PyMOL Python script that loads the backbone (N, CA, C, O; Angstrom):
from pymol import cmd

cmd.read_pdbstr("""\
ATOM      1  N   MET A   1       0.836  -1.180   0.000  1.00  0.00           N
ATOM      2  CA  MET A   1       0.000   0.000   0.000  1.00  0.00           C
ATOM      3  C   MET A   1       0.883   1.247   0.000  1.00  0.00           C
ATOM      4  O   MET A   1       1.964   1.253   0.589  1.00  0.00           O
ATOM      5  N   SER A   2       0.427   2.267  -0.645  1.00  0.00           N
ATOM      6  CA  SER A   2       1.172   3.513  -0.792  1.00  0.00           C
ATOM      7  C   SER A   2       1.058   4.372   0.467  1.00  0.00           C
ATOM      8  O   SER A   2       0.035   4.360   1.151  1.00  0.00           O
ATOM      9  N   GLU A   3       2.120   5.114   0.759  1.00  0.00           N
ATOM     10  CA  GLU A   3       2.048   6.043   1.887  1.00  0.00           C
ATOM     11  C   GLU A   3       1.031   7.140   1.621  1.00  0.00           C
ATOM     12  O   GLU A   3       0.562   7.789   2.556  1.00  0.00           O
ATOM     13  N   LEU A   4       0.685   7.354   0.361  1.00  0.00           N
ATOM     14  CA  LEU A   4      -0.308   8.366   0.016  1.00  0.00           C
ATOM     15  C   LEU A   4      -1.673   8.046   0.606  1.00  0.00           C
ATOM     16  O   LEU A   4      -2.434   8.956   0.935  1.00  0.00           O
ATOM     17  N   THR A   5      -1.987   6.770   0.743  1.00  0.00           N
ATOM     18  CA  THR A   5      -3.295   6.392   1.270  1.00  0.00           C
ATOM     19  C   THR A   5      -3.417   6.652   2.768  1.00  0.00           C
ATOM     20  O   THR A   5      -4.503   6.526   3.333  1.00  0.00           O
ATOM     21  N   ALA A   6      -2.323   7.008   3.405  1.00  0.00           N
ATOM     22  CA  ALA A   6      -2.393   7.395   4.819  1.00  0.00           C
ATOM     23  C   ALA A   6      -3.005   8.783   4.973  1.00  0.00           C
ATOM     24  O   ALA A   6      -3.445   9.156   6.061  1.00  0.00           O
ATOM     25  N   LEU A   7      -3.033   9.544   3.883  1.00  0.00           N
ATOM     26  CA  LEU A   7      -3.651  10.869   3.909  1.00  0.00           C
ATOM     27  C   LEU A   7      -5.164  10.748   3.877  1.00  0.00           C
ATOM     28  O   LEU A   7      -5.714   9.850   3.240  1.00  0.00           O
ATOM     29  N   LYS A   8      -5.834  11.667   4.575  1.00  0.00           N
ATOM     30  CA  LYS A   8      -7.295  11.718   4.472  1.00  0.00           C
ATOM     31  C   LYS A   8      -7.666  11.957   3.022  1.00  0.00           C
ATOM     32  O   LYS A   8      -6.971  12.676   2.305  1.00  0.00           O
ATOM     33  N   ASN A   9      -8.750  11.359   2.596  1.00  0.00           N
ATOM     34  CA  ASN A   9      -9.340  11.575   1.266  1.00  0.00           C
ATOM     35  C   ASN A   9      -8.585  10.919   0.112  1.00  0.00           C
ATOM     36  O   ASN A   9      -9.043  10.985  -1.028  1.00  0.00           O
ATOM     37  N   ILE A  10      -7.447  10.293   0.378  1.00  0.00           N
ATOM     38  CA  ILE A  10      -6.694   9.643  -0.696  1.00  0.00           C
ATOM     39  C   ILE A  10      -6.814   8.129  -0.523  1.00  0.00           C
ATOM     40  O   ILE A  10      -6.198   7.528   0.357  1.00  0.00           O
ATOM     41  N   GLY A  11      -7.617   7.548  -1.380  1.00  0.00           N
ATOM     42  CA  GLY A  11      -7.796   6.105  -1.346  1.00  0.00           C
ATOM     43  C   GLY A  11      -6.866   5.421  -2.325  1.00  0.00           C
ATOM     44  O   GLY A  11      -5.992   6.046  -2.925  1.00  0.00           O
ATOM     45  N   LYS A  12      -7.072   4.137  -2.470  1.00  0.00           N
ATOM     46  CA  LYS A  12      -6.211   3.337  -3.331  1.00  0.00           C
ATOM     47  C   LYS A  12      -6.235   3.825  -4.783  1.00  0.00           C
ATOM     48  O   LYS A  12      -5.185   3.935  -5.415  1.00  0.00           O
ATOM     49  N   ALA A  13      -7.416   4.116  -5.310  1.00  0.00           N
ATOM     50  CA  ALA A  13      -7.523   4.549  -6.707  1.00  0.00           C
ATOM     51  C   ALA A  13      -6.819   5.892  -6.926  1.00  0.00           C
ATOM     52  O   ALA A  13      -6.140   6.080  -7.934  1.00  0.00           O
ATOM     53  N   SER A  14      -6.981   6.815  -5.989  1.00  0.00           N
ATOM     54  CA  SER A  14      -6.319   8.114  -6.113  1.00  0.00           C
ATOM     55  C   SER A  14      -4.803   7.959  -6.020  1.00  0.00           C
ATOM     56  O   SER A  14      -4.060   8.594  -6.769  1.00  0.00           O
ATOM     57  N   ALA A  15      -4.355   7.121  -5.105  1.00  0.00           N
ATOM     58  CA  ALA A  15      -2.911   6.879  -4.962  1.00  0.00           C
ATOM     59  C   ALA A  15      -2.346   6.269  -6.239  1.00  0.00           C
ATOM     60  O   ALA A  15      -1.267   6.657  -6.685  1.00  0.00           O
ATOM     61  N   LEU A  16      -3.059   5.327  -6.825  1.00  0.00           N
ATOM     62  CA  LEU A  16      -2.592   4.711  -8.072  1.00  0.00           C
ATOM     63  C   LEU A  16      -2.530   5.727  -9.207  1.00  0.00           C
ATOM     64  O   LEU A  16      -1.616   5.694 -10.031  1.00  0.00           O
ATOM     65  N   LEU A  17      -3.503   6.622  -9.244  1.00  0.00           N
ATOM     66  CA  LEU A  17      -3.498   7.661 -10.270  1.00  0.00           C
ATOM     67  C   LEU A  17      -2.316   8.603 -10.070  1.00  0.00           C
ATOM     68  O   LEU A  17      -1.657   8.980 -11.039  1.00  0.00           O
ATOM     69  N   LEU A  18      -2.044   8.982  -8.843  1.00  0.00           N
ATOM     70  CA  LEU A  18      -0.882   9.831  -8.564  1.00  0.00           C
ATOM     71  C   LEU A  18       0.421   9.119  -8.940  1.00  0.00           C
ATOM     72  O   LEU A  18       1.347   9.742  -9.459  1.00  0.00           O
ATOM     73  N   GLN A  19       0.485   7.833  -8.679  1.00  0.00           N
ATOM     74  CA  GLN A  19       1.682   7.073  -9.035  1.00  0.00           C
ATOM     75  C   GLN A  19       1.875   7.029 -10.544  1.00  0.00           C
ATOM     76  O   GLN A  19       3.009   6.995 -11.022  1.00  0.00           O
ATOM     77  N   ARG A  20       0.788   7.028 -11.295  1.00  0.00           N
ATOM     78  CA  ARG A  20       0.901   7.039 -12.764  1.00  0.00           C
ATOM     79  C   ARG A  20       1.560   8.311 -13.276  1.00  0.00           C
ATOM     80  O   ARG A  20       2.104   8.336 -14.380  1.00  0.00           O
ATOM     81  N   ILE A  21       1.508   9.375 -12.464  1.00  0.00           N
ATOM     82  CA  ILE A  21       2.162  10.622 -12.868  1.00  0.00           C
ATOM     83  C   ILE A  21       3.403  10.879 -12.008  1.00  0.00           C
ATOM     84  O   ILE A  21       3.820  12.018 -11.798  1.00  0.00           O
ATOM     85  N   ASP A  22       3.966   9.788 -11.527  1.00  0.00           N
ATOM     86  CA  ASP A  22       5.252   9.807 -10.809  1.00  0.00           C
ATOM     87  C   ASP A  22       5.230  10.544  -9.477  1.00  0.00           C
ATOM     88  O   ASP A  22       6.209  11.188  -9.100  1.00  0.00           O
ATOM     89  N   ILE A  23       4.127  10.450  -8.778  1.00  0.00           N
ATOM     90  CA  ILE A  23       4.037  10.968  -7.413  1.00  0.00           C
ATOM     91  C   ILE A  23       3.796   9.761  -6.513  1.00  0.00           C
ATOM     92  O   ILE A  23       2.726   9.153  -6.538  1.00  0.00           O
ATOM     93  N   TYR A  24       4.808   9.428  -5.721  1.00  0.00           N
ATOM     94  CA  TYR A  24       4.765   8.223  -4.898  1.00  0.00           C
ATOM     95  C   TYR A  24       4.746   8.517  -3.406  1.00  0.00           C
ATOM     96  O   TYR A  24       4.371   7.653  -2.614  1.00  0.00           O
ATOM     97  N   THR A  25       5.138   9.705  -3.016  1.00  0.00           N
ATOM     98  CA  THR A  25       5.244  10.016  -1.587  1.00  0.00           C
ATOM     99  C   THR A  25       4.463  11.289  -1.262  1.00  0.00           C
ATOM    100  O   THR A  25       4.120  12.075  -2.145  1.00  0.00           O
ATOM    101  N   VAL A  26       4.195  11.464   0.020  1.00  0.00           N
ATOM    102  CA  VAL A  26       3.511  12.669   0.477  1.00  0.00           C
ATOM    103  C   VAL A  26       4.383  13.891   0.175  1.00  0.00           C
ATOM    104  O   VAL A  26       3.872  14.939  -0.220  1.00  0.00           O
ATOM    105  N   GLU A  27       5.670  13.756   0.357  1.00  0.00           N
ATOM    106  CA  GLU A  27       6.585  14.867   0.079  1.00  0.00           C
ATOM    107  C   GLU A  27       6.520  15.271  -1.393  1.00  0.00           C
ATOM    108  O   GLU A  27       6.489  16.459  -1.713  1.00  0.00           O
ATOM    109  N   GLN A  28       6.498  14.289  -2.280  1.00  0.00           N
ATOM    110  CA  GLN A  28       6.390  14.605  -3.706  1.00  0.00           C
ATOM    111  C   GLN A  28       5.068  15.304  -4.008  1.00  0.00           C
ATOM    112  O   GLN A  28       5.018  16.231  -4.816  1.00  0.00           O
ATOM    113  N   LEU A  29       4.005  14.856  -3.358  1.00  0.00           N
ATOM    114  CA  LEU A  29       2.700  15.476  -3.562  1.00  0.00           C
ATOM    115  C   LEU A  29       2.717  16.923  -3.074  1.00  0.00           C
ATOM    116  O   LEU A  29       2.206  17.813  -3.755  1.00  0.00           O
ATOM    117  N   ARG A  30       3.294  17.161  -1.913  1.00  0.00           N
ATOM    118  CA  ARG A  30       3.393  18.525  -1.362  1.00  0.00           C
ATOM    119  C   ARG A  30       4.219  19.442  -2.277  1.00  0.00           C
ATOM    120  O   ARG A  30       3.955  20.641  -2.356  1.00  0.00           O
ATOM    121  N   ASN A  31       5.206  18.880  -2.960  1.00  0.00           N
ATOM    122  CA  ASN A  31       6.102  19.670  -3.795  1.00  0.00           C
ATOM    123  C   ASN A  31       5.640  19.798  -5.247  1.00  0.00           C
ATOM    124  O   ASN A  31       6.351  20.367  -6.076  1.00  0.00           O
ATOM    125  N   THR A  32       4.474  19.281  -5.551  1.00  0.00           N
ATOM    126  CA  THR A  32       3.931  19.352  -6.910  1.00  0.00           C
ATOM    127  C   THR A  32       2.669  20.197  -6.871  1.00  0.00           C
ATOM    128  O   THR A  32       1.709  19.866  -6.175  1.00  0.00           O
ATOM    129  N   ASP A  33       2.678  21.289  -7.623  1.00  0.00           N
ATOM    130  CA  ASP A  33       1.482  22.136  -7.566  1.00  0.00           C
ATOM    131  C   ASP A  33       0.350  21.529  -8.384  1.00  0.00           C
ATOM    132  O   ASP A  33       0.562  20.653  -9.223  1.00  0.00           O
ATOM    133  N   LEU A  34      -0.846  22.014  -8.120  1.00  0.00           N
ATOM    134  CA  LEU A  34      -2.032  21.439  -8.746  1.00  0.00           C
ATOM    135  C   LEU A  34      -2.017  21.565 -10.264  1.00  0.00           C
ATOM    136  O   LEU A  34      -2.518  20.687 -10.968  1.00  0.00           O
ATOM    137  N   GLU A  35      -1.453  22.639 -10.761  1.00  0.00           N
ATOM    138  CA  GLU A  35      -1.377  22.819 -12.208  1.00  0.00           C
ATOM    139  C   GLU A  35      -0.503  21.736 -12.845  1.00  0.00           C
ATOM    140  O   GLU A  35      -0.830  21.220 -13.914  1.00  0.00           O
ATOM    141  N   GLN A  36       0.597  21.397 -12.193  1.00  0.00           N
ATOM    142  CA  GLN A  36       1.460  20.326 -12.711  1.00  0.00           C
ATOM    143  C   GLN A  36       0.723  18.998 -12.706  1.00  0.00           C
ATOM    144  O   GLN A  36       0.815  18.235 -13.667  1.00  0.00           O
ATOM    145  N   ILE A  37       0.003  18.719 -11.650  1.00  0.00           N
ATOM    146  CA  ILE A  37      -0.769  17.471 -11.573  1.00  0.00           C
ATOM    147  C   ILE A  37      -1.789  17.452 -12.702  1.00  0.00           C
ATOM    148  O   ILE A  37      -1.934  16.446 -13.397  1.00  0.00           O
ATOM    149  N   PHE A  38      -2.489  18.552 -12.884  1.00  0.00           N
ATOM    150  CA  PHE A  38      -3.495  18.682 -13.939  1.00  0.00           C
ATOM    151  C   PHE A  38      -2.872  18.378 -15.299  1.00  0.00           C
ATOM    152  O   PHE A  38      -3.397  17.567 -16.062  1.00  0.00           O
ATOM    153  N   GLU A  39      -1.751  19.033 -15.595  1.00  0.00           N
ATOM    154  CA  GLU A  39      -1.087  18.851 -16.892  1.00  0.00           C
ATOM    155  C   GLU A  39      -0.594  17.425 -17.087  1.00  0.00           C
ATOM    156  O   GLU A  39      -0.712  16.868 -18.179  1.00  0.00           O
ATOM    157  N   ARG A  40      -0.046  16.839 -16.041  1.00  0.00           N
ATOM    158  CA  ARG A  40       0.451  15.454 -16.154  1.00  0.00           C
ATOM    159  C   ARG A  40      -0.691  14.481 -16.420  1.00  0.00           C
ATOM    160  O   ARG A  40      -0.537  13.535 -17.193  1.00  0.00           O
ATOM    161  N   LEU A  41      -1.836  14.711 -15.783  1.00  0.00           N
ATOM    162  CA  LEU A  41      -2.988  13.839 -16.024  1.00  0.00           C
ATOM    163  C   LEU A  41      -3.409  13.913 -17.488  1.00  0.00           C
ATOM    164  O   LEU A  41      -3.664  12.886 -18.117  1.00  0.00           O
ATOM    165  N   ILE A  42      -3.479  15.111 -18.022  1.00  0.00           N
ATOM    166  CA  ILE A  42      -3.849  15.276 -19.425  1.00  0.00           C
ATOM    167  C   ILE A  42      -2.831  14.580 -20.333  1.00  0.00           C
ATOM    168  O   ILE A  42      -3.203  13.948 -21.322  1.00  0.00           O
ATOM    169  N   GLN A  43      -1.544  14.701 -19.990  1.00  0.00           N
ATOM    170  CA  GLN A  43      -0.495  14.077 -20.800  1.00  0.00           C
ATOM    171  C   GLN A  43      -0.636  12.560 -20.865  1.00  0.00           C
ATOM    172  O   GLN A  43      -0.284  11.952 -21.875  1.00  0.00           O
ATOM    173  N   ILE A  44      -1.145  11.943 -19.805  1.00  0.00           N
ATOM    174  CA  ILE A  44      -1.302  10.480 -19.834  1.00  0.00           C
ATOM    175  C   ILE A  44      -2.695  10.061 -20.296  1.00  0.00           C
ATOM    176  O   ILE A  44      -3.035   8.878 -20.270  1.00  0.00           O
ATOM    177  N   GLY A  45      -3.505  11.045 -20.721  1.00  0.00           N
ATOM    178  CA  GLY A  45      -4.817  10.738 -21.272  1.00  0.00           C
ATOM    179  C   GLY A  45      -5.922  10.594 -20.244  1.00  0.00           C
ATOM    180  O   GLY A  45      -6.947   9.972 -20.524  1.00  0.00           O
ATOM    181  N   VAL A  46      -5.735  11.152 -19.069  1.00  0.00           N
ATOM    182  CA  VAL A  46      -6.752  11.089 -18.020  1.00  0.00           C
ATOM    183  C   VAL A  46      -7.426  12.452 -17.904  1.00  0.00           C
ATOM    184  O   VAL A  46      -6.757  13.469 -17.721  1.00  0.00           O
ATOM    185  N   LYS A  47      -8.744  12.466 -18.012  1.00  0.00           N
ATOM    186  CA  LYS A  47      -9.490  13.712 -17.860  1.00  0.00           C
ATOM    187  C   LYS A  47      -9.529  14.066 -16.373  1.00  0.00           C
ATOM    188  O   LYS A  47     -10.044  13.288 -15.569  1.00  0.00           O
ATOM    189  N   PRO A  48      -8.992  15.229 -15.996  1.00  0.00           N
ATOM    190  CA  PRO A  48      -8.977  15.629 -14.592  1.00  0.00           C
ATOM    191  C   PRO A  48     -10.388  15.752 -14.019  1.00  0.00           C
ATOM    192  O   PRO A  48     -11.346  16.049 -14.732  1.00  0.00           O
ATOM    193  N   ASN A  49     -10.484  15.515 -12.717  1.00  0.00           N
ATOM    194  CA  ASN A  49     -11.751  15.545 -12.000  1.00  0.00           C
ATOM    195  C   ASN A  49     -11.629  16.517 -10.825  1.00  0.00           C
ATOM    196  O   ASN A  49     -10.695  16.417 -10.028  1.00  0.00           O
ATOM    197  N   ARG A  50     -12.560  17.445 -10.719  1.00  0.00           N
ATOM    198  CA  ARG A  50     -12.511  18.443  -9.643  1.00  0.00           C
ATOM    199  C   ARG A  50     -12.435  17.805  -8.263  1.00  0.00           C
ATOM    200  O   ARG A  50     -11.648  18.232  -7.419  1.00  0.00           O
ATOM    201  N   ASN A  51     -13.247  16.788  -8.037  1.00  0.00           N
ATOM    202  CA  ASN A  51     -13.270  16.164  -6.707  1.00  0.00           C
ATOM    203  C   ASN A  51     -11.911  15.565  -6.338  1.00  0.00           C
ATOM    204  O   ASN A  51     -11.523  15.582  -5.170  1.00  0.00           O
ATOM    205  N   PHE A  52     -11.201  15.046  -7.311  1.00  0.00           N
ATOM    206  CA  PHE A  52      -9.854  14.534  -7.081  1.00  0.00           C
ATOM    207  C   PHE A  52      -8.956  15.651  -6.567  1.00  0.00           C
ATOM    208  O   PHE A  52      -8.174  15.450  -5.637  1.00  0.00           O
ATOM    209  N   PHE A  53      -9.069  16.823  -7.172  1.00  0.00           N
ATOM    210  CA  PHE A  53      -8.260  17.965  -6.750  1.00  0.00           C
ATOM    211  C   PHE A  53      -8.709  18.509  -5.397  1.00  0.00           C
ATOM    212  O   PHE A  53      -7.881  18.930  -4.589  1.00  0.00           O
ATOM    213  N   TYR A  54     -10.017  18.501  -5.149  1.00  0.00           N
ATOM    214  CA  TYR A  54     -10.502  18.902  -3.825  1.00  0.00           C
ATOM    215  C   TYR A  54      -9.936  17.952  -2.767  1.00  0.00           C
ATOM    216  O   TYR A  54      -9.534  18.380  -1.686  1.00  0.00           O
ATOM    217  N   ALA A  55      -9.910  16.670  -3.090  1.00  0.00           N
ATOM    218  CA  ALA A  55      -9.383  15.672  -2.148  1.00  0.00           C
ATOM    219  C   ALA A  55      -7.903  15.905  -1.864  1.00  0.00           C
ATOM    220  O   ALA A  55      -7.467  15.806  -0.716  1.00  0.00           O
ATOM    221  N   ILE A  56      -7.135  16.213  -2.893  1.00  0.00           N
ATOM    222  CA  ILE A  56      -5.705  16.474  -2.699  1.00  0.00           C
ATOM    223  C   ILE A  56      -5.504  17.693  -1.806  1.00  0.00           C
ATOM    224  O   ILE A  56      -4.743  17.639  -0.840  1.00  0.00           O
ATOM    225  N   GLU A  57      -6.180  18.784  -2.124  1.00  0.00           N
ATOM    226  CA  GLU A  57      -6.026  20.014  -1.346  1.00  0.00           C
ATOM    227  C   GLU A  57      -6.351  19.795   0.129  1.00  0.00           C
ATOM    228  O   GLU A  57      -5.604  20.231   1.005  1.00  0.00           O
ATOM    229  N   THR A  58      -7.447  19.128   0.396  1.00  0.00           N
ATOM    230  CA  THR A  58      -7.841  18.928   1.787  1.00  0.00           C
ATOM    231  C   THR A  58      -6.981  17.866   2.466  1.00  0.00           C
ATOM    232  O   THR A  58      -6.728  17.955   3.667  1.00  0.00           O
ATOM    233  N   ALA A  59      -6.536  16.878   1.724  1.00  0.00           N
ATOM    234  CA  ALA A  59      -5.670  15.844   2.307  1.00  0.00           C
ATOM    235  C   ALA A  59      -4.370  16.460   2.801  1.00  0.00           C
ATOM    236  O   ALA A  59      -3.880  16.112   3.876  1.00  0.00           O
ATOM    237  N   LEU A  60      -3.815  17.372   2.017  1.00  0.00           N
ATOM    238  CA  LEU A  60      -2.557  18.011   2.413  1.00  0.00           C
ATOM    239  C   LEU A  60      -2.727  18.910   3.630  1.00  0.00           C
ATOM    240  O   LEU A  60      -1.755  19.217   4.320  1.00  0.00           O
ATOM    241  N   ALA A  61      -3.957  19.330   3.894  1.00  0.00           N
ATOM    242  CA  ALA A  61      -4.256  20.137   5.080  1.00  0.00           C
ATOM    243  C   ALA A  61      -4.782  19.269   6.222  1.00  0.00           C
ATOM    244  O   ALA A  61      -5.158  19.782   7.277  1.00  0.00           O
ATOM    245  N   ASN A  62      -4.806  17.951   6.007  1.00  0.00           N
ATOM    246  CA  ASN A  62      -5.315  16.986   6.991  1.00  0.00           C
ATOM    247  C   ASN A  62      -6.760  17.291   7.387  1.00  0.00           C
ATOM    248  O   ASN A  62      -7.124  17.241   8.562  1.00  0.00           O
ATOM    249  N   LYS A  63      -7.572  17.608   6.374  1.00  0.00           N
ATOM    250  CA  LYS A  63      -8.980  17.914   6.599  1.00  0.00           C
ATOM    251  C   LYS A  63      -9.854  17.000   5.766  1.00  0.00           C
ATOM    252  O   LYS A  63      -9.418  16.451   4.754  1.00  0.00           O
ATOM    253  N   ASN A  64     -11.071  16.848   6.197  1.00  0.00           N
ATOM    254  CA  ASN A  64     -12.071  16.117   5.439  1.00  0.00           C
ATOM    255  C   ASN A  64     -12.384  16.911   4.178  1.00  0.00           C
ATOM    256  O   ASN A  64     -12.346  18.141   4.193  1.00  0.00           O
ATOM    257  N   ILE A  65     -12.686  16.228   3.110  1.00  0.00           N
ATOM    258  CA  ILE A  65     -12.962  16.893   1.832  1.00  0.00           C
ATOM    259  C   ILE A  65     -14.103  17.907   1.955  1.00  0.00           C
ATOM    260  O   ILE A  65     -14.134  18.899   1.226  1.00  0.00           O
ATOM    261  N   LEU A  66     -15.024  17.662   2.862  1.00  0.00           N
ATOM    262  CA  LEU A  66     -16.135  18.593   3.051  1.00  0.00           C
ATOM    263  C   LEU A  66     -15.704  19.908   3.696  1.00  0.00           C
ATOM    264  O   LEU A  66     -16.483  20.859   3.762  1.00  0.00           O
ATOM    265  N   GLN A  67     -14.468  19.955   4.169  1.00  0.00           N
ATOM    266  CA  GLN A  67     -13.945  21.157   4.804  1.00  0.00           C
ATOM    267  C   GLN A  67     -13.137  22.023   3.849  1.00  0.00           C
ATOM    268  O   GLN A  67     -12.388  22.898   4.284  1.00  0.00           O
ATOM    269  N   ILE A  68     -13.285  21.787   2.566  1.00  0.00           N
ATOM    270  CA  ILE A  68     -12.562  22.603   1.598  1.00  0.00           C
ATOM    271  C   ILE A  68     -13.015  24.052   1.745  1.00  0.00           C
ATOM    272  O   ILE A  68     -14.204  24.335   1.893  1.00  0.00           O
ATOM    273  N   THR A  69     -12.062  24.944   1.704  1.00  0.00           N
ATOM    274  CA  THR A  69     -12.387  26.365   1.871  1.00  0.00           C
ATOM    275  C   THR A  69     -12.850  26.959   0.540  1.00  0.00           C
ATOM    276  O   THR A  69     -12.520  26.434  -0.524  1.00  0.00           O
ATOM    277  N   PRO A  70     -13.601  28.034   0.598  1.00  0.00           N
ATOM    278  CA  PRO A  70     -13.999  28.695  -0.652  1.00  0.00           C
ATOM    279  C   PRO A  70     -12.782  29.109  -1.487  1.00  0.00           C
ATOM    280  O   PRO A  70     -12.825  29.048  -2.716  1.00  0.00           O
ATOM    281  N   ASN A  71     -11.708  29.525  -0.830  1.00  0.00           N
ATOM    282  CA  ASN A  71     -10.488  29.910  -1.544  1.00  0.00           C
ATOM    283  C   ASN A  71      -9.881  28.728  -2.290  1.00  0.00           C
ATOM    284  O   ASN A  71      -9.506  28.846  -3.457  1.00  0.00           O
ATOM    285  N   GLN A  72      -9.785  27.587  -1.609  1.00  0.00           N
ATOM    286  CA  GLN A  72      -9.235  26.388  -2.246  1.00  0.00           C
ATOM    287  C   GLN A  72     -10.100  25.978  -3.430  1.00  0.00           C
ATOM    288  O   GLN A  72      -9.598  25.646  -4.504  1.00  0.00           O
ATOM    289  N   LYS A  73     -11.396  26.007  -3.212  1.00  0.00           N
ATOM    290  CA  LYS A  73     -12.324  25.620  -4.264  1.00  0.00           C
ATOM    291  C   LYS A  73     -12.214  26.566  -5.456  1.00  0.00           C
ATOM    292  O   LYS A  73     -12.226  26.125  -6.606  1.00  0.00           O
ATOM    293  N   GLN A  74     -12.108  27.858  -5.184  1.00  0.00           N
ATOM    294  CA  GLN A  74     -11.991  28.853  -6.247  1.00  0.00           C
ATOM    295  C   GLN A  74     -10.713  28.646  -7.070  1.00  0.00           C
ATOM    296  O   GLN A  74     -10.732  28.767  -8.295  1.00  0.00           O
ATOM    297  N   THR A  75      -9.612  28.336  -6.393  1.00  0.00           N
ATOM    298  CA  THR A  75      -8.347  28.091  -7.080  1.00  0.00           C
ATOM    299  C   THR A  75      -8.464  26.900  -8.025  1.00  0.00           C
ATOM    300  O   THR A  75      -8.008  26.954  -9.167  1.00  0.00           O
ATOM    301  N   ILE A  76      -9.072  25.841  -7.543  1.00  0.00           N
ATOM    302  CA  ILE A  76      -9.236  24.635  -8.362  1.00  0.00           C
ATOM    303  C   ILE A  76     -10.207  24.893  -9.504  1.00  0.00           C
ATOM    304  O   ILE A  76      -9.949  24.489 -10.638  1.00  0.00           O
ATOM    305  N   ASP A  77     -11.313  25.558  -9.220  1.00  0.00           N
ATOM    306  CA  ASP A  77     -12.290  25.854 -10.265  1.00  0.00           C
ATOM    307  C   ASP A  77     -11.678  26.729 -11.364  1.00  0.00           C
ATOM    308  O   ASP A  77     -11.996  26.561 -12.542  1.00  0.00           O
ATOM    309  N   ALA A  78     -10.795  27.668 -10.976  1.00  0.00           N
ATOM    310  CA  ALA A  78     -10.116  28.518 -11.956  1.00  0.00           C
ATOM    311  C   ALA A  78      -9.196  27.694 -12.851  1.00  0.00           C
ATOM    312  O   ALA A  78      -9.073  27.967 -14.045  1.00  0.00           O
ATOM    313  N   LEU A  79      -8.561  26.700 -12.275  1.00  0.00           N
ATOM    314  CA  LEU A  79      -7.698  25.812 -13.046  1.00  0.00           C
ATOM    315  C   LEU A  79      -8.500  25.102 -14.132  1.00  0.00           C
ATOM    316  O   LEU A  79      -8.048  24.987 -15.271  1.00  0.00           O
ATOM    317  N   PHE A  80      -9.677  24.632 -13.779  1.00  0.00           N
ATOM    318  CA  PHE A  80     -10.526  23.949 -14.741  1.00  0.00           C
ATOM    319  C   PHE A  80     -11.086  24.913 -15.780  1.00  0.00           C
ATOM    320  O   PHE A  80     -11.211  24.565 -16.954  1.00  0.00           O
ATOM    321  N   ALA A  81     -11.422  26.125 -15.345  1.00  0.00           N
ATOM    322  CA  ALA A  81     -12.004  27.126 -16.259  1.00  0.00           C
ATOM    323  C   ALA A  81     -10.987  27.589 -17.295  1.00  0.00           C
ATOM    324  O   ALA A  81     -11.355  27.931 -18.419  1.00  0.00           O
ATOM    325  N   SER A  82      -9.706  27.601 -16.922  1.00  0.00           N
ATOM    326  CA  SER A  82      -8.678  28.096 -17.827  1.00  0.00           C
ATOM    327  C   SER A  82      -8.122  27.026 -18.757  1.00  0.00           C
ATOM    328  O   SER A  82      -7.283  27.313 -19.611  1.00  0.00           O
ATOM    329  N   SER A  83      -8.585  25.811 -18.590  1.00  0.00           N
ATOM    330  CA  SER A  83      -8.016  24.712 -19.374  1.00  0.00           C
ATOM    331  C   SER A  83      -9.014  24.187 -20.394  1.00  0.00           C
ATOM    332  O   SER A  83     -10.217  24.108 -20.146  1.00  0.00           O
ATOM    333  N   ILE A  84      -8.479  23.840 -21.520  1.00  0.00           N
ATOM    334  CA  ILE A  84      -9.278  23.177 -22.556  1.00  0.00           C
ATOM    335  C   ILE A  84      -8.753  21.764 -22.671  1.00  0.00           C
ATOM    336  O   ILE A  84      -7.597  21.549 -23.036  1.00  0.00           O
ATOM    337  N   PHE A  85      -9.587  20.819 -22.366  1.00  0.00           N
ATOM    338  CA  PHE A  85      -9.174  19.414 -22.465  1.00  0.00           C
ATOM    339  C   PHE A  85     -10.268  18.593 -23.062  1.00  0.00           C
ATOM    340  O   PHE A  85     -10.111  17.384 -23.228  1.00  0.00           O
TER     341      PHE A  85
END
""", "prot")
cmd.dss("prot")
cmd.show_as("cartoon", "prot")
cmd.util.cbc("prot")
cmd.orient("prot")
């Protein structure tokens, strides 16, 4: 099992998806911004999902996904609005 699954909101499927884009550790996840994750997903042919990004943001803050802040949500929504995929 991946150390990523020790984070709140990151299950086995999310950890496997992160591993597909060469993110294997919590440290690597912390050091990779959301835009890079978004771009890497597109490069491997995976359509990004907002909830996946909400889960990452809240997991890194050790919060439940339902505790996403309006600021965090706005940042992620802007990422999706600015991208054509």
